[in-house]
N, C-alpha and C positions, 0 to 999 in steps of 0.2 A: 570649269567655271565654279565659282562659289555657289554651294547649294542654295543659299539665301537669295541668289539672283535668279533662280529658276522661276519661270512664269508658266502657268497652266492655261490651257485653252478650254473654254466652256461653251457648249451649245446649250443655252438655257431655253428649252423648248416648251411649247404649250402642253404637249402630251408626255414627252419624255425629255430628260436632260442627259448630256453625255460629257465625259471628261477626257481630254486629250493632252498629250505632252510630247515633247521631243526627247527621245532617249537614244543615245548613241547615234545621233544624226538622223533618226527616223521618227516620223510621227506615229504614235501608237495610242490606243485607248487604255485608260486605267479603269479597273472595276470600281463600281460604287455599290456597297452592300453585296458584293460578290457577283454583280451582274454588269453587263455592258451598258444597259439603259436604266436610268432611275426615273420611275414614274413621277411626273411633276405635280404631285399632290401632297398636301400638308393637312394634318389633323391633330386634334387633342383627344386622347382617350378618356373614358369616364373616370380613370384614376389620375388624370392630369398629365399623363406622359405625352411628350411631343412625338408625333408620328410623321415621318417623311418617306415618300417612296411607296414601295409595295404595301407596307403596313397601313399607310393612309388610304391606299387604293382599296384594300380589303374593307376598311372601316367605312369608306364612302358608300358602299352598297347598303350597309345596315344602319349607318348613322350619318347621312349627308349633312345634317345640321352641325356636325362636329368636324366637318371636313371641307377643304377648299380644293377645287380642281380648275384647270384652265385659267389660272390667274393672269397669264400673259396677256389675255385679251382685255384685262382691266388696267394694264400699265399705262400711266400717264393720264388717267381720267380724273384724278383728284377725288375719287370716291373711296369708301371703305367697304370692307366685307366683314361678315359676322361668322365667327367660328367658336363653337362651344360657349355662346353667350357673350363673347368679348369681341370688340371691333379691332380690325387690323387694316393697315394700308396695304395696297398691292406690293409696295416695296418691301414691307415686313414679311409678307408671305413668301415672296421670291427669295428673301434673305434666308429663310429657313432652308430652302432648297440649296442655295449657294453655300450655306454653312455645312450642310451634309457633304456636298461635293468637295469643299475645302478639306474637311476631315478625312475623306477618302484619299485625297491626294497626299496628305501628310502621313497617313498610315502606309501608303504604298512607297513613298519616297524616303520616309524615315527622318524627315526634318520639317520645320514649320514652313508653311506656304502663305505668302501675303500678297502676291501679285497675280493678276489674271488678265487675259483677253476674253471678252464675252461677245458672243454674236447676237445680232438682232435681225428681224426681217428687214429686207432692203427698203420696204415702204414704211418703216417706223419713222414717225416725225420726230422733231427735236425734243418735244415733251416726253415722248416715250423713251427716247435714248437717255435723257437725263434721269428718268425714273429708274432705268436699269443701272446707271452709275450709282445712284443712291442705294439701291438694293445691295450692290456690291459693298458699299461702305458700311452698311448695317451689318453685313456678314463678316466684316473685318478684312475685306479685300481691297487692295488698291487696284482699280481697274485701269490698266495701262492703255488699252484700246477698246473701242467699240467698233466692230466691223460687221458688214452685211453678210447674212447667211449664204446667199448665192456666191458672193465673192470668196468666202471661206471655202466653199465647196470647190470652186475653181482652183484655189490655191492647193487643195489636196489633190485634185486631178492633175494639176500641172507640176506637182512636186517632183523634182529630179528631171523634168523635161525642159531643158534650157537650150536646145539646139534646133528649134524650129518655130514656125509662126503658125498660129491657129486662131480661128474665131470660134468661140464656144458659146452656145446658148444653154444657160443653166435654168432648168425648170424645177422649182423648189416648192413642193406641195406637202406641207406638214400637217400637224394636228389642228392648228388654229389659224395659220396664215399661209398665204401664197405669194411667191415672188418669181419673177422671171428677169434674168439679167443677161445682157450680151457682153461678153468678156473677150478681150484679145490677149492671148498668150504670145509674147514676142521675145524669144530668147531670154527668158528669166524675168521679164517684166509682165505683171498681171495688170492689165488696163481695162477698167470698166467703161464700156461705151454707152450703155443705157440700161435703165432698170424700170420696172413697172410692177404693180402688184395689188393685193387686196388683203388687208389686215383682218378681215372677217370671212375667210374662206379656207376650209381645210377639213380634215377628217372628222372633227367634232360635228361639223354641219352634215356630213354624210350619215353619221350615227343618229343625229336628231331626225333626219328624214325617215330613216328606217324605223326608228322607235316611234315616230309620229304615225306612220302607217299602221303599225301594230296597235298603238293606242286607239286610233280612230276605229279600227275594226272591233276592238274590245268594247269600246263605247257603244257601237252599233248593236253588238250582241247582248251586252249586259247593262247598258245605260249607266256605266261607271267610267269616269274620266280618270285614268291613271296618272295624268299630269298633275292632278291635285293632291296626290299622295307622294310625298318626297321620296320615301323608301321604294315604293313601287316604280316610280319614274327612274330612280337611280339604277335599279335592277334592270329595267328595260333598256336604258342607255348602255349599260355594261353588256347585256346580251346582244344588242345591235352592233356594238364594236366587235365583239367576238364573231358575229355572223359576217361582218364586213371583211374581217381578216380571213375567215374560212373561204369566202367567195373569191378571194384572190388566187386560190389554188384549186377550188372545186366548183363545178357548175351549179351546185345547189347545196344548201345546208338547212338544218332545222333549228329554229329557235324554240327552246323548251323552258318555260318558267312555271314551276309548281307554286301553288298557293300565292299567286300574285295579288289576290284580293278576295273578298267574300261578299256574297249578296245579302239582301235585307234579312234573309232567314238564317244567316250565319254559315251558309254553305260555301265551301272553299271553291275558288275559281282559278283556272289555270290558263296558260297560253302554250299552245303547241302548233307551230306554223312553219311550213316549209317555204323557204325563200330561194328563188332562182336568181342566178347572176344577172340574167337579162332584165328581170324585174327591178333589181337593185340599181342597175345602170340607168334604167329609165327614170328612176326616182331622183337621181342626182345629175341627170344629163344637163340641165340648165346651169348647174353649178360648174360643171366641167367646161361648158361652153364659155363661161366667164373667163376661164384661164386663157382661152384662145384670144380673147379681146386684149388681154395683157401682153400676150406674145406679139400681136399685131402692133400694139402701141410701142413696145420696145424696138421692134424692127423699124418702124417708121421714124422714131426718134434718132436711131443710129443710121438712118438712110441706107438700110440693107434689105436684101431679099433672102428667103430661105436658102437659095442656091449659094449665097455668100458665106453660109455657116459651115464650118468644117466638122464640128462635133456638137451633139446634143447630149447634155448630161442630166439625168434624172436624180433628184435629191428629195429626201423626206419619205417617211413611211407610207404615205398615201399614194405614192407613185407606183407602189406594188399592185395597185388595182389594174388589171389587164386593159380596161377601157381607157385608162390614162395613157398607157404605152401606145395603144392603137391611135388615139386622138392626136398625140404629139407626132407620131410617125407620119400620119396623113398630112398634118399641117406643115411640117418641116421637110417633108419629102425625103426623109432618111430615118433609119432606125436609131433610137437613142443608144448611148453607150452605158454599160453597167459595170465598168471596171471597179468603181468605188462603191462600197456598201452605202445605200441611200441613208441609212440611219447614222452611219459613222462619218460621212464626208464632211459635214460642217464642223464637227468637233476636231477632226484631223486637220482641217484648214485653219481653225483657230489655234491649234498647237503650232502649226507652221508660222503663223503670224506672231505668236508668243515667242517662238525661237528667234525670229527676226528682231523683235524688240529687245530681247535679252542679249543679243549680240552673238548668238550661236552661228556656226558656219552654215548658213543657208543662202543659196544663191537665188534670191527672189526679191522683187521689188513690187509693192502693192500700190496701185493707183486707183482710188475709189471715187465715187460720185455722190452728190447729194440727191436724194430721191424726189424731192419736192421743191418748188420755187419758194424763195424767201423775199419778202418785200414789206412795204409800209402802206397804210391807208392814206389816201390823198383826196383832195377836193379841189374844185375850181369854179370860178364864176363864169356862167355862160354869157353869150352875147346879149341875152334878154335880161341879165342881172340875176338870174336864178342860181342858187348855190347847188352844185352837183357834188354830192358827198359819197362816201363809202366805196371809193374806187381803189382797186388793188394795183399798186405799182411795183412789179418785181425788180429787185436789184440783182439777185442771183437766180438764174433759171434752173429748172430741174435738169439733172444729168450733167451738171457742171462738175468738173474734176475738183476734188478736195485734197488738200486745203486750198481755199480760194478767198480772194478779197476783191470787193467791188465798191465803188463810190459813185454817188450821184448828187447833183445840186437840186435842192428844193427851196421854194420861196414861201414867205408868209402870204396870206390871202389878201390882206388889206394893209394900206399904209398905216404905220404906227403900231401895228400888232407886235407885242413884245413877248408873247408866249406861243410855243408850239407843242401840241400833244403828239408824241410819236407812238403809233401803234404798229407793232411788228406782227406780221402774219406769215403762215406757211401753208401753201396749197396752190391750186391752179385756177380757182374761180375768179373772174374779173371783179366780182363783188367782194370786197374785203372781208366783211363780216361772215361770209360763207366759208371762209378758210379757218385754220386753227390759229387762235390768238396766242402768241408766245409770250407777250408781255407788253406793257406800255409804260411810258415815263414822260415827265414834263420837262421841256427845255425852256428856261426862263431868261429874262434879260437879253432878249434878241434885239440887236440894234440894226436900224436900216443901213444898208450900204449902197443903195441906188438912189438916184435923184428923185424918183417917184415915191420915196418913203418905204419901199418894200425891202425887207430883210432876207438875206439868203443864208442857208445852212448847208453844209456838206454832210450827207449821211453815208457812213462807211460801214459795210458789212464784212465780217471776217469769220469764216468757218474753219475750225481746226480739224485735225485728223479724225476726231471722234464725231464730227458733225455738230459740234456745239458752237453756237453763234455768239460773237461779240459785236456790239453795235457802238459806234462812236459818232456823235453829232458835234460838228464844229461850226460855231457862228463865224461867218466870214468877216464881219465888221470888226470883231474883237479878238478872234482866235480862241475864244473860250470853248472848252470841250466838256461834253458830258458822255461818260462811258457807262455802258450797261452790259453785263453778261446775262443775256436773256435766257432763262431756264424756266419760262412759264411760271411766273411768280404765284399764280393761283394754285399750282400743284406742287411747287418746289418745296422740299424739306430743308429747313435751316439746319446748321450744324448742331444746334441744341436739340432739334427734333430727331436728328439721326442718333445722337447720343442717347436720347430717351428710348428710341426704338431698340438700340443695342442693349440697354439695361432691361427692357421688357423681355427680349428674347433670352437674355442671360438668366433672368429670374425664373422663367419657365423651365429651362434646362436644369437649373439648380434644384428646383422642386422635384423634377423627375429623378435626378441622381440620388437625392435623399430617400425617395421612395424605394429605389433599387437597393440602396444600402440596407434599409430595413428588411426588405424581402430576403436579402442574402443572409442576414442574421437569423431570421426565422427559419430558414431552410438549411442551416449549417449541419444539423444532425442527419440530414439526408445525403451528405456528400459522398458516402460510400456507394450510393445507388447510382445507376446510370439514368439520370433524369434529364431529358432534353431541355434546352433553354429556348424559349419562344420570344419573338419580338413582341412589343406591347400590343400591336393590333391583333395578332393571332391569339395572344394570351387573353385579351378582352373577349374575343369570340369564344374561346374555350370556357371562360368564366360564365358567359351567358348560357352556354350549352349545359353546364353543370347545374345552373339555377333552374333550367327547364326540366332537367331530370329529377329535381327535387319536388316537382309538382306531382302530388299523388294521383291526379286525374289524367296523367299523360298515358297515351296508348302504349301498351306493352311492346308491340312490334316496332313502333316508332322509337321508343326508348332504346331498344336494342340497336336500331340503325344509328342513332346518335352516338351511343357508346362505342360501336364499332368504328365509326368515322373518327371519333376522338383518338382511338388507338392508332388508326392509320395515320393521323396527323403526327402523333408522337413518333411513330416509326420513320416517317418521311423526314422529320426534323433530325432524328439521330443519324439517318443516312445522308443528311445534308442535301437531300433531293428537293431543291426549291420548286421545280416545276410540278412535281407530284404533290408537294405540300400545298401549293396554290390550288391545285385541282380538288384536293380533299377539303380545303377551306370553303371552296365554292359549293361543294356538296353539303357541307354542314350548314351553310347559310340557308340553302333551300329547305333542309330538314327543320331548321329552327323557325322558319316562317310557318311551317305546318304546325309545329308544336305550340307556337305562341298565338295561333289564330283565336 
């Protein structure tokens, strides 16, 4: 096939993002910045450099005000975030990440990449899906499909298995979201039967629980609230995440944070606390129990029992927690399957779907569902003459197979009424305003078509393969139609705004590249020496260390430790040992907190 027709698959995650593609008929991961996983963080260095991934993650610990993490939880909210004193939309922050992924794909493939399939949580509503499409557009990508993460995982699991029938429960617990989907694999057809989930449940919440425990104990001992110190809280969250990961393979671990704060007399204060796995599990038990509620809902919607499920598939990094494995095993009365890497499954499935869209030889057909009901606000006059308003009338119910189209007839409230306000909502609450408002519009010149003076309109809902809704209202008396593609107008970016965001990102990268060119000119005389090249985040950390060493009051022993660690970072960079480099950077961060107290 023509290289320009190649479509990449992207798992745009809360904590990490992953890139997949079909190569020689097989889904594989492509490295981003030399690694399988790209941390989903974005930052601006003090020198104005754009930081994405590990470099931004390093900066977040020392400069959270210049760094954004977990932006996926803000998608579709219509809010902005502040980074290095400037405001950005969630779509723009996500576009930084997607741009980095796109460049990695182009570097690996050797040709431009413009098309992508991007995954989202199954429980993302239409507003959040639209925001994801807009992020892709800002990053210069044509998003061919938006597919649900558990569905993508099932595609990866079922790839090449086209000669049998299976019902699979996909339990997807990531960094910021949780989904459970019941999927039927039937001789190459991937059919989603039901889905449920929680967009605010994941590994980030587990980290916050543990960080909160440590912060509360610190407050009790020293009367200092670490939550009020951005840097201290960022370090505590990072340490909690590392402890969570360690507890997945060890029964206990030690959280050690030097110079986390200082008391009223200027004395340095530290945290050193052993955490047992059982203690951590007890902290997050209520959150894990919420995942069981979603399992039960999906089973109920699909009218199935655990015994009807042939396979249980665990997806997402947080499923590595042993308590999750045990919890799911007990509820589903079978042990989950681990054939597909939990971190890779979604991206590999996105690659499979990308291959299907691109016309590659892949024997699979995807049948997905809409996660939430869609309908309009209605009202009626009661027998006593009272007006009962704010009622939700679903046209398309949750777990309906997409693409789908449904129509219903609605009437005016009173004879002679010639206008109807159509308000479209997504959700499950019978009170319309308690659901997510996707948009509203006015239908005018409604003519009566009944003897009692009442006018009728037909409301038609049509959801495309990406879960995007088109609404058409037809006046029965005249046949006049009003069409709206409802993308939540309150949050929707116009083409002009997308172009402005593209220019905004391009300007930042242009400034960064000009700085790099100046640095290269300044260091031309050192070309004969073996000097390692550092990413902007590590370079900023080293510059900060050198400034600390210039302080004449610095402790001699501490200065020696900082100097030694700088040398270790340089050696690791020359050896291209990224894991060791990261460890030395963490050591330097702790030393600098002591030096700068």
